[in-house]
Chimera marker file (.cmm) of the C-alpha trace (Angstrom):
<marker_set name="trace">
<marker id="1" x="-2.997" y="-119.372" z="237.300" r="1" g="1" b="0" radius="0.5"/>
<marker id="2" x="-6.184" y="-121.008" z="238.435" r="1" g="1" b="0" radius="0.5"/>
<marker id="3" x="-6.854" y="-124.767" z="238.135" r="1" g="1" b="0" radius="0.5"/>
<marker id="4" x="-9.490" y="-124.118" z="235.450" r="1" g="1" b="0" radius="0.5"/>
<marker id="5" x="-6.889" y="-122.266" z="233.366" r="1" g="1" b="0" radius="0.5"/>
<marker id="6" x="-4.426" y="-125.124" z="233.895" r="1" g="1" b="0" radius="0.5"/>
<marker id="7" x="-7.066" y="-127.600" z="232.669" r="1" g="1" b="0" radius="0.5"/>
<marker id="8" x="-7.914" y="-125.343" z="229.704" r="1" g="1" b="0" radius="0.5"/>
<marker id="9" x="-4.282" y="-125.337" z="228.569" r="1" g="1" b="0" radius="0.5"/>
<marker id="10" x="-4.101" y="-129.114" z="228.988" r="1" g="1" b="0" radius="0.5"/>
<marker id="11" x="-7.202" y="-129.418" z="226.815" r="1" g="1" b="0" radius="0.5"/>
<marker id="12" x="-5.773" y="-127.016" z="224.199" r="1" g="1" b="0" radius="0.5"/>
<marker id="13" x="-2.652" y="-129.162" z="224.046" r="1" g="1" b="0" radius="0.5"/>
<marker id="14" x="-4.678" y="-132.379" z="224.011" r="1" g="1" b="0" radius="0.5"/>
<marker id="15" x="-2.511" y="-133.762" z="226.815" r="1" g="1" b="0" radius="0.5"/>
<marker id="16" x="-3.329" y="-136.308" z="229.454" r="1" g="1" b="0" radius="0.5"/>
<marker id="17" x="-2.180" y="-135.825" z="233.028" r="1" g="1" b="0" radius="0.5"/>
<marker id="18" x="0.732" y="-138.167" z="232.269" r="1" g="1" b="0" radius="0.5"/>
<marker id="19" x="1.826" y="-136.139" z="229.237" r="1" g="1" b="0" radius="0.5"/>
<marker id="20" x="1.511" y="-132.883" z="231.148" r="1" g="1" b="0" radius="0.5"/>
<marker id="21" x="3.527" y="-134.308" z="234.040" r="1" g="1" b="0" radius="0.5"/>
<marker id="22" x="6.306" y="-135.486" z="231.724" r="1" g="1" b="0" radius="0.5"/>
<marker id="23" x="6.501" y="-132.123" z="229.947" r="1" g="1" b="0" radius="0.5"/>
<marker id="24" x="6.581" y="-130.155" z="233.213" r="1" g="1" b="0" radius="0.5"/>
<marker id="25" x="8.856" y="-132.517" z="235.123" r="1" g="1" b="0" radius="0.5"/>
<marker id="26" x="6.166" y="-133.230" z="237.700" r="1" g="1" b="0" radius="0.5"/>
<marker id="27" x="4.566" y="-136.409" z="238.959" r="1" g="1" b="0" radius="0.5"/>
<marker id="28" x="1.196" y="-137.460" z="237.610" r="1" g="1" b="0" radius="0.5"/>
<marker id="29" x="-0.158" y="-137.157" z="241.154" r="1" g="1" b="0" radius="0.5"/>
<marker id="30" x="0.990" y="-133.517" z="241.304" r="1" g="1" b="0" radius="0.5"/>
<marker id="31" x="-0.695" y="-132.718" z="237.989" r="1" g="1" b="0" radius="0.5"/>
<marker id="32" x="-3.936" y="-134.312" z="239.194" r="1" g="1" b="0" radius="0.5"/>
<marker id="33" x="-3.743" y="-132.307" z="242.400" r="1" g="1" b="0" radius="0.5"/>
<marker id="34" x="-3.079" y="-129.082" z="240.494" r="1" g="1" b="0" radius="0.5"/>
<marker id="35" x="-6.011" y="-129.755" z="238.167" r="1" g="1" b="0" radius="0.5"/>
<marker id="36" x="-8.337" y="-130.331" z="241.118" r="1" g="1" b="0" radius="0.5"/>
<marker id="37" x="-7.106" y="-127.358" z="243.181" r="1" g="1" b="0" radius="0.5"/>
<marker id="38" x="-5.542" y="-129.449" z="245.947" r="1" g="1" b="0" radius="0.5"/>
<marker id="39" x="-1.980" y="-128.369" z="245.129" r="1" g="1" b="0" radius="0.5"/>
<marker id="40" x="-0.677" y="-124.865" z="244.535" r="1" g="1" b="0" radius="0.5"/>
<marker id="41" x="0.367" y="-124.022" z="240.992" r="1" g="1" b="0" radius="0.5"/>
<marker id="42" x="3.791" y="-122.454" z="241.282" r="1" g="1" b="0" radius="0.5"/>
<marker id="43" x="4.713" y="-119.484" z="239.144" r="1" g="1" b="0" radius="0.5"/>
<marker id="44" x="7.389" y="-121.610" z="237.485" r="1" g="1" b="0" radius="0.5"/>
<marker id="45" x="4.881" y="-124.344" z="236.567" r="1" g="1" b="0" radius="0.5"/>
<marker id="46" x="2.381" y="-121.819" z="235.212" r="1" g="1" b="0" radius="0.5"/>
<marker id="47" x="5.014" y="-120.060" z="233.106" r="1" g="1" b="0" radius="0.5"/>
<marker id="48" x="6.350" y="-123.354" z="231.725" r="1" g="1" b="0" radius="0.5"/>
<marker id="49" x="2.890" y="-124.572" z="230.775" r="1" g="1" b="0" radius="0.5"/>
<marker id="50" x="2.142" y="-121.286" z="229.000" r="1" g="1" b="0" radius="0.5"/>
<marker id="51" x="5.494" y="-121.482" z="227.187" r="1" g="1" b="0" radius="0.5"/>
<marker id="52" x="4.757" y="-125.050" z="226.096" r="1" g="1" b="0" radius="0.5"/>
<marker id="53" x="1.367" y="-123.943" z="224.790" r="1" g="1" b="0" radius="0.5"/>
<marker id="54" x="3.086" y="-121.248" z="222.737" r="1" g="1" b="0" radius="0.5"/>
<marker id="55" x="5.662" y="-123.711" z="221.427" r="1" g="1" b="0" radius="0.5"/>
<marker id="56" x="2.943" y="-126.096" z="220.292" r="1" g="1" b="0" radius="0.5"/>
<marker id="57" x="0.647" y="-123.420" z="218.857" r="1" g="1" b="0" radius="0.5"/>
<marker id="58" x="3.530" y="-122.003" z="216.815" r="1" g="1" b="0" radius="0.5"/>
<marker id="59" x="4.463" y="-125.437" z="215.436" r="1" g="1" b="0" radius="0.5"/>
<marker id="60" x="7.806" y="-125.516" z="217.236" r="1" g="1" b="0" radius="0.5"/>
<marker id="61" x="7.320" y="-128.760" z="219.202" r="1" g="1" b="0" radius="0.5"/>
<marker id="62" x="9.858" y="-130.766" z="217.171" r="1" g="1" b="0" radius="0.5"/>
<marker id="63" x="12.473" y="-128.018" z="217.406" r="1" g="1" b="0" radius="0.5"/>
<marker id="64" x="11.846" y="-127.754" z="221.148" r="1" g="1" b="0" radius="0.5"/>
<marker id="65" x="12.229" y="-131.516" z="221.582" r="1" g="1" b="0" radius="0.5"/>
<marker id="66" x="15.531" y="-131.450" z="219.668" r="1" g="1" b="0" radius="0.5"/>
<marker id="67" x="16.879" y="-128.698" z="221.900" r="1" g="1" b="0" radius="0.5"/>
<marker id="68" x="15.788" y="-130.563" z="225.024" r="1" g="1" b="0" radius="0.5"/>
<marker id="69" x="17.555" y="-133.675" z="223.711" r="1" g="1" b="0" radius="0.5"/>
<marker id="70" x="20.689" y="-131.666" z="222.950" r="1" g="1" b="0" radius="0.5"/>
<marker id="71" x="20.940" y="-129.776" z="226.213" r="1" g="1" b="0" radius="0.5"/>
<marker id="72" x="19.115" y="-132.042" z="228.610" r="1" g="1" b="0" radius="0.5"/>
<marker id="73" x="19.333" y="-135.491" z="227.036" r="1" g="1" b="0" radius="0.5"/>
<marker id="74" x="18.284" y="-137.341" z="230.174" r="1" g="1" b="0" radius="0.5"/>
<marker id="75" x="14.793" y="-135.794" z="229.945" r="1" g="1" b="0" radius="0.5"/>
<marker id="76" x="12.090" y="-137.685" z="228.091" r="1" g="1" b="0" radius="0.5"/>
<marker id="77" x="9.563" y="-135.773" z="226.035" r="1" g="1" b="0" radius="0.5"/>
<marker id="78" x="6.306" y="-137.716" z="226.242" r="1" g="1" b="0" radius="0.5"/>
<marker id="79" x="4.442" y="-135.082" z="224.253" r="1" g="1" b="0" radius="0.5"/>
<marker id="80" x="6.437" y="-135.371" z="221.027" r="1" g="1" b="0" radius="0.5"/>
<link id1="1" id2="2" r="1" g="1" b="0" radius="0.2"/>
<link id1="2" id2="3" r="1" g="1" b="0" radius="0.2"/>
<link id1="3" id2="4" r="1" g="1" b="0" radius="0.2"/>
<link id1="4" id2="5" r="1" g="1" b="0" radius="0.2"/>
<link id1="5" id2="6" r="1" g="1" b="0" radius="0.2"/>
<link id1="6" id2="7" r="1" g="1" b="0" radius="0.2"/>
<link id1="7" id2="8" r="1" g="1" b="0" radius="0.2"/>
<link id1="8" id2="9" r="1" g="1" b="0" radius="0.2"/>
<link id1="9" id2="10" r="1" g="1" b="0" radius="0.2"/>
<link id1="10" id2="11" r="1" g="1" b="0" radius="0.2"/>
<link id1="11" id2="12" r="1" g="1" b="0" radius="0.2"/>
<link id1="12" id2="13" r="1" g="1" b="0" radius="0.2"/>
<link id1="13" id2="14" r="1" g="1" b="0" radius="0.2"/>
<link id1="14" id2="15" r="1" g="1" b="0" radius="0.2"/>
<link id1="15" id2="16" r="1" g="1" b="0" radius="0.2"/>
<link id1="16" id2="17" r="1" g="1" b="0" radius="0.2"/>
<link id1="17" id2="18" r="1" g="1" b="0" radius="0.2"/>
<link id1="18" id2="19" r="1" g="1" b="0" radius="0.2"/>
<link id1="19" id2="20" r="1" g="1" b="0" radius="0.2"/>
<link id1="20" id2="21" r="1" g="1" b="0" radius="0.2"/>
<link id1="21" id2="22" r="1" g="1" b="0" radius="0.2"/>
<link id1="22" id2="23" r="1" g="1" b="0" radius="0.2"/>
<link id1="23" id2="24" r="1" g="1" b="0" radius="0.2"/>
<link id1="24" id2="25" r="1" g="1" b="0" radius="0.2"/>
<link id1="25" id2="26" r="1" g="1" b="0" radius="0.2"/>
<link id1="26" id2="27" r="1" g="1" b="0" radius="0.2"/>
<link id1="27" id2="28" r="1" g="1" b="0" radius="0.2"/>
<link id1="28" id2="29" r="1" g="1" b="0" radius="0.2"/>
<link id1="29" id2="30" r="1" g="1" b="0" radius="0.2"/>
<link id1="30" id2="31" r="1" g="1" b="0" radius="0.2"/>
<link id1="31" id2="32" r="1" g="1" b="0" radius="0.2"/>
<link id1="32" id2="33" r="1" g="1" b="0" radius="0.2"/>
<link id1="33" id2="34" r="1" g="1" b="0" radius="0.2"/>
<link id1="34" id2="35" r="1" g="1" b="0" radius="0.2"/>
<link id1="35" id2="36" r="1" g="1" b="0" radius="0.2"/>
<link id1="36" id2="37" r="1" g="1" b="0" radius="0.2"/>
<link id1="37" id2="38" r="1" g="1" b="0" radius="0.2"/>
<link id1="38" id2="39" r="1" g="1" b="0" radius="0.2"/>
<link id1="39" id2="40" r="1" g="1" b="0" radius="0.2"/>
<link id1="40" id2="41" r="1" g="1" b="0" radius="0.2"/>
<link id1="41" id2="42" r="1" g="1" b="0" radius="0.2"/>
<link id1="42" id2="43" r="1" g="1" b="0" radius="0.2"/>
<link id1="43" id2="44" r="1" g="1" b="0" radius="0.2"/>
<link id1="44" id2="45" r="1" g="1" b="0" radius="0.2"/>
<link id1="45" id2="46" r="1" g="1" b="0" radius="0.2"/>
<link id1="46" id2="47" r="1" g="1" b="0" radius="0.2"/>
<link id1="47" id2="48" r="1" g="1" b="0" radius="0.2"/>
<link id1="48" id2="49" r="1" g="1" b="0" radius="0.2"/>
<link id1="49" id2="50" r="1" g="1" b="0" radius="0.2"/>
<link id1="50" id2="51" r="1" g="1" b="0" radius="0.2"/>
<link id1="51" id2="52" r="1" g="1" b="0" radius="0.2"/>
<link id1="52" id2="53" r="1" g="1" b="0" radius="0.2"/>
<link id1="53" id2="54" r="1" g="1" b="0" radius="0.2"/>
<link id1="54" id2="55" r="1" g="1" b="0" radius="0.2"/>
<link id1="55" id2="56" r="1" g="1" b="0" radius="0.2"/>
<link id1="56" id2="57" r="1" g="1" b="0" radius="0.2"/>
<link id1="57" id2="58" r="1" g="1" b="0" radius="0.2"/>
<link id1="58" id2="59" r="1" g="1" b="0" radius="0.2"/>
<link id1="59" id2="60" r="1" g="1" b="0" radius="0.2"/>
<link id1="60" id2="61" r="1" g="1" b="0" radius="0.2"/>
<link id1="61" id2="62" r="1" g="1" b="0" radius="0.2"/>
<link id1="62" id2="63" r="1" g="1" b="0" radius="0.2"/>
<link id1="63" id2="64" r="1" g="1" b="0" radius="0.2"/>
<link id1="64" id2="65" r="1" g="1" b="0" radius="0.2"/>
<link id1="65" id2="66" r="1" g="1" b="0" radius="0.2"/>
<link id1="66" id2="67" r="1" g="1" b="0" radius="0.2"/>
<link id1="67" id2="68" r="1" g="1" b="0" radius="0.2"/>
<link id1="68" id2="69" r="1" g="1" b="0" radius="0.2"/>
<link id1="69" id2="70" r="1" g="1" b="0" radius="0.2"/>
<link id1="70" id2="71" r="1" g="1" b="0" radius="0.2"/>
<link id1="71" id2="72" r="1" g="1" b="0" radius="0.2"/>
<link id1="72" id2="73" r="1" g="1" b="0" radius="0.2"/>
<link id1="73" id2="74" r="1" g="1" b="0" radius="0.2"/>
<link id1="74" id2="75" r="1" g="1" b="0" radius="0.2"/>
<link id1="75" id2="76" r="1" g="1" b="0" radius="0.2"/>
<link id1="76" id2="77" r="1" g="1" b="0" radius="0.2"/>
<link id1="77" id2="78" r="1" g="1" b="0" radius="0.2"/>
<link id1="78" id2="79" r="1" g="1" b="0" radius="0.2"/>
<link id1="79" id2="80" r="1" g="1" b="0" radius="0.2"/>
</marker_set>
């Protein structure tokens, strides 16, 4: 994934850097660096962002958040 594609997905989701960071489990600084091509986008980060785009496009965000709460309750979902 290229930084422009990362930014395009962020825009499609309507997420800020802070929201993207929370959803991906990254720091805001890392998301800013990824978006500006000063940090490598790992395969895991790219795949997660694409999966989150699918979840949101398919209207499954609330179901996803419930599952995260159930199985990983210590994670906050800023993008709900």
